[in-house]
N, C-alpha and C positions, 0 to 999 in steps of 0.2 A: 492726831492719834499716833502713837510709836509704831505701830505697825506701818502705817502708811509713809511715816518718814524713814524706815528702814527699809522699804521697798524702793522708795524714791531715790535713796542713797545707795541703793544695790545697781553694782556694774559689772554684767557678764563677765567682763574682762578681769575681774577680780579672781575669778576661780583658777586664773594661771597664775598668780601673785602670792609668793611666800612671806609676804611683810604684813606685819601684827595678823596673825591667825586669829580668831575668835575662839578657836578649840584646838584639839591635838590630832583630831581626825584625819589621815591622809587619803585626800580623794582617788577615787578609781580611776584610772587613765582611761579616758573615752568613755566614762560612765554617763548616767543622765543625773539630773540634780534631784535631790532628794524629795521635793515637794512633787514633783513630777511623777517619783516611783509611788509615793503615797496615793495620789490622784488616782495614777491607771490601778493600783489595787483596790481602790473603791472606799479606801479611808474615810477619804473626806476628799472635797473641793479644793482646789490648789491653794486657795486663800486661806482656808482653815486649815489646811497644811503648813501653811507659813506660820500662823499662830499657834499651832503645836511646837513647833521648831523653835519659836521664839519663847515659848513659855518652859523651855526645857524638856518638853515630853516625850522627845523623841531620840533615841539612840541608835547607833549603827555599831557594829560589831565590837557592843560592849562600852560603846562612849559615847556622851550625851552630846550631840551636834545642835548649834543654834546658827548655822549659815546657811541662808537660803539656797547659796549655789554650790554645795555640798555635794559632791559627786560620788554615786554609787552604782553597784551593779547589782540589778534586779534579781539575778537569777542567783548570786552568789553572797550579797551582802545580808548580813542579818540585820534584820530592821524592827526595831520594836516602838511600840507606842504606849506609855504609861506602863512598860515592862512587858507588855503583851506581844508575842511575835506577830509579826504580819507576812502574809504570804503574798510577797511581789513579784517571783517568778511567772513570766506570763504565759508558761505551758501548764501550770498546776491548776488542775478543776476540782470542784467540790460541790457535789449535790444532793439533796435530799430526795427521796423516791418511796409512795406510799406504796409497798408491794402488795397487790391484791391477794385473798386467799386463791390456792390453786396455782401460784406462780412458783417454780423451782429457781433458788436462791444462787445460779449460777448464770455463765453469760450465754453457754448453749447446751442444749441436753440432746443427749445420742437418742433418746424416745420421742421425741421431736414434742416434748410440753414447752408451754409458755416459760420464757426465761426472763431474766432482768432486762435484757438485751432489747426486747419486746418494747420495753417501756422508755429505756434510758436513751432514745434518739442516736444519733450520726454524731460522733467527736471524731476528730482527727486524732486524738489521743486515746490510748487504751485505757479503759477505766476498770478498777477493782472494786467489788462491792466488800464492805467492812462487816467482817463476820456472816452470819446466816440467819435466816429464818428456815423454819421447816415449811414444807410446802402447803400444810394446812392453817399456818401462822400468817396473819395480815400485819402491817405497819410498817414502822420507818425502819428503812435501810439506808446507809450512806454509802455514795460511790465516789470514787477519787482516783487519781492518779498520782497520788503522793503517798509513797509506800511506807516510808517512815511513820508518818501518822497512822494511817492504817494499821500498822503492827501495834503501834504502843494502845491504839483505842480497844483491840482485841487483845491484848496481854492482860491477865490478872494482876500483874506487878505493879499498873498503874491504876488500877481501881476505877475506872470510868463505870459511871452506873448506867445500866440500862434497866427502862420502866417498862412494863408489862400490865396491859387490863387482862383480866380472865373471868371469864363467867362460868361457874361451878354451880353445884346443887348447892342450894340453900335452905334452910339460912346457916348460916358457920358459926359455931359456938365459940364462946371464948376461950375455952380450953384448946382450941383448934390453932386460934389466933396466936397464943401464947406458945404452943410448940412449934409453929413454923418460925417463930420470933427467937426462938431459943436455937433452933438448928433442927437439921434433920440429917439422919444417916441413910446415904442411899446405896445401892450395889455396888459404888464408883468412888465412895468416899463421904463425907460428911458436907454438908451445905451450908452455909450462914447466910441468911440474907441480911443486905443493908437495909432494908425496909420491909414491911407487909401492912398492910391495912385495908379493912373493908370499905368498899364505897356504897354498895347498897345491898342491904341484907335482907332479901327478900323471899319468899317460898313460891315456888319451887326452884327459881334459880337468882344467885347474888352474884355481884362483881367484888373483883378484889383488887388491888394494886399491889405487885410485887417490883422491888427493886433488888438486881443483883450487878455484880461486877467482874462474875467471869461466865462462860459462856459454853459450860458443858451441853451436849447434845441433849437437846430434848428436857433441859433442866428443869424448867417451869412446868411441865405437864409432869413429869415423875416427881417434883417434890408434892405438888398440891395432891397427885393421884396416892401417893403413900400416906398420906393425912384422911384418905376417904373423901376425898372432893376433886374425883378428875374433871378434866378441863373440856368443855364442850366449845368454846370459842375461845380464841386467843389473840392478841394483838399489842404490837410494841410501841408506846407511844412517844418514848423519848430516848436520845443517846446522848449521855453527859448532858450539855447544855443545851441540845438540839432537840425539839419536840416538833410533831407532827402540825400543831396548830389547826389551820383550815386545809392543809393539802389533803385534795380527794384522792381516794383509791385509784392507782393507776398512773398517778400525775406525777412528774419530778419538775425541781426547782433547783435554781443556783444558789448556794448558799452565800450570805453575805460576808464581806470581808469581817466585821465584827463576829459573825457565828464563827469562820475561821481561827481567829484568833483565839476565841474563847475555849475551842477544840483545843488548839494548841497548848491552852493554859493547862483544860482537863489533863492531857496526857502529858503534862510535864515537861513542854518543850518551850 
């Protein structure tokens, strides 16, 4: 097998030799091996990472690297797999939290109300919430200490979609569906949804799904109220490629390396 042959031929001392390089990438002095950085980031096992490197699927700082012993700096090197950025800095954290109803979207509240900090546990790094959900809205909220990613995910310029499920008076007539899809003029400007559909159109309550890439205050509630279908319950189910899945209210989980890379791609990084 070619991989086994390459591994057998590999000598760590080759890292310090400049003869017959397999690529033009310049090793980072004192760095760690590329396959180790990938494994530590949770991308794959070292063996699977070596297969990715051998296949030319890994680039460092814009250059495809095919050497198992290439040295990188996990905190500074831009490492991509299949052109998707990999979070290799060991101090960067990424979590998904299912915020319960009645919890304030801050890490501290002067009125003593429940906050995100009550559910996020103890971490050495300070976490930021990516956007906000109003107190009576439940659902997915991302927590991270990656400031650049957080800013991009919330800025309308990058058009990262957020998906909501709302309970409204039903049934919802077709003309309301067309009206919402065409766009609604609110007191602070025009709102154009990315998508809108009726999930369950029963009487007296219906469920609708709405996708938006902007985050004006109470925008979903105000939009549906404007078409005569005020929201009684609201939950955010997805941010970009990340969804709630089976995450129970009040619980938090770490994002996988694949999910973080997908978030980077969604945010244009």
